[in-house]
N, C-alpha and C positions, 0 to 999 in steps of 0.2 A: 485311333480305335472307332469307328461309328458304332452309333446305337440305332435299334429299331425304335420306329415311332408307329404305334397303331392309332389308326382313326377310329373314332366308336359313333355311330349313328342310332338313332332311337325313333322308332315308329312310333308317331302320338296317337295312333288309332288301337283302340281295343279290339274291333272287329274288321278285319280286311274285307270281308263282303261288304259292308258298310261303306268303307272306306272306296271302293270301287262304282258305289252307286249313289253318292252324295257328291254335288260339284259346288264348289266354291269360287266364284268368278267377279269380276276380275281380281288377280293377285300376280301383283300388286296393284293397288288401286288409288285413286286419287280422291274419292268421294265416298263411293257406298259400294258394298259388297253384298252380292246375291247368293243365296243358298237356294240349290235347286235339289229337292229330295228325290225326284223323278217319281218312281211308282212307289216309292216306300211310306205308302198311306198309314204303317204303324207307328210313323213320328208324331202324328196329330195328337195332341195333348203333351207331347214332351216339352222340354225347355231348351232355349238358346241362350248360353251365355258367353258373353266376351270380357275378355280379363287384360290387362295389361302386363307387361314383363316383371312388375313388382307382386303379380297375382291379385290386384284389386279389379274388382268386379265394375266395369263401367257400362253393362248393358246385359239385360236379360229379359227376355219374353217367352211367352207361351206360343208354340209350333199350332198355327190354326189352318194352314195352306201349305201347298207342295212347293211353291216357290217365295223364297222369304226376302225382303231388301232391308239391308240395315244400312243406316245413314250413319258411315262412320265419321266423316269430316265433321259432323255437327255435334259429336259427342267425344272426339277424341282428336288429339295432334298427330303430327308425323311418328312413324315408330313401328314397332313390331307389337303384334296383337294376336291372342289365342282364342279363337270361337270354338266352343263346345256344344255338342249335342248332347243332351242329358235325359235319361228315361224317367218314367214315373216312378221308380224305385231310387231315385237320385245318383243313378250309376251313370257314367260318361261312357255315352255310346262311341264317340270318336272326336277329335280335336284337331284343327288345323291350325298354322301359321299364318297369318295374314300381314302384310306389309302395306301401311297407309304412308303415301308419298305426299 
């Protein structure tokens, strides 16, 4: 007899509106990741945090402009990372998976 197998996927974003208006590129990347906040000026003063798959924070910075460049290759090795946008109340707005090749 066969058994059923179910796949489970989980959206890492807490806000689908934000998810569609913030661009993380290129992904995968070889060196840097760009975050384009578009016209989301309410992010100014929020924080960007990069963590590895163990949950260790490897980078954080305050958001001061609409397009942010993070030099991943100078702070990390190849692998999977998570980039989170965190508001002034320390709540995660959105999180994206990024692959560094």
